[in-house]
N, C-alpha and C positions, 0 to 999 in steps of 0.2 A: 540439625540446622545447617542451611546451605551455605550461609555467609557467617563472617565472624561477628559481625553487626551491621544493623540497618540505621544509617544516619539520615539526617535532614540538612543538607546544604553542605557546603566546601569549608571544613575547619582549617584549611591550609591556606598559605597566601598565593595569591595573584601569581601563576607561572608564565603568562603571556602565549601559550600554545591556545591558539583559537579555531584554527582550520584544519582539517585532515592534513593539508601539506605541510602545516606547521610540525604537525605529530609525526611524519612521514620521517623524519631524522632520527626517531627513537627507535632502536632497535626491538622487534618483537621477541618476547620469551614465555616459557608456560608460567602460569600463576596457580595457586589452588584456590578453589573456590572458598574453601573454609577460612582463608587467610584475608579475604575482601571484606572492606567496610564499604557499603554502598552510600553513597550522597542522594539517593532519591527514594523516598518511601512508596512512590506510586510507578506503576508500569502501564504503558498505552499497549493494550491488546493488541492493536492493529501492528504493532512494531513485532511484538513477540511472535505473532501467527503469519506474518507476510513472508513470501518465500525469497522477495527480493529486497529485504530491509537493509542489505550493505551494499546496493547496486550501486547508489550515489555516495556513499560514505567508505569510511575506513573499513578493510576486512578486520580488523582487529580492533579490539576493545582498549579503553585508554584508563591507565591506573597511574595514580600519583603516590609515590611512596614518601611520606612525611611523619617524622618523628615515631620511627618503628612501625607504623600502620601503611597498609596498601588502599588506598581508597579508589573505587571503581566510579570513575568520572563520566565515561561514555561506554556503553555497550552492555547493560542491565539486562536488555533482551537476549544478547549473545549468552550471557552467564546462565540465565535461567535454561534457556534451549539446552546448554550443555549439562545442566544439574536435571533436568527433564530425560535426556538422554543417558543419564548416569554416568557423566564423565566427571570425574573430581578437579580437572584441570582446565584452564582456558588460555588461549594464545592472547598477550595483550602487550601492548606498549608501555612499558613501565617508566615514568620520569621520575628521577629522584631529586627531591628538592633539598 
């Protein structure tokens, strides 16, 4: 399995970070794909296959650490690309709640 679990929605409280500018203060680090719980059950294939999908957004995935779990809030397409390229890790901004 690629991820620790596939969730449906955010189980953690609102953190107030909305825009990529808000997330820019969180330092990126490496995260193992098999430690992530997704908060989306579906993926837009256009986002996965697009060569410039991060052109207008953050280069790093957004992860929320809450109650011992790492929730992949934004960057599902980046995580799947990493898995397809057989990379077990992903660069992500990890917000600890």
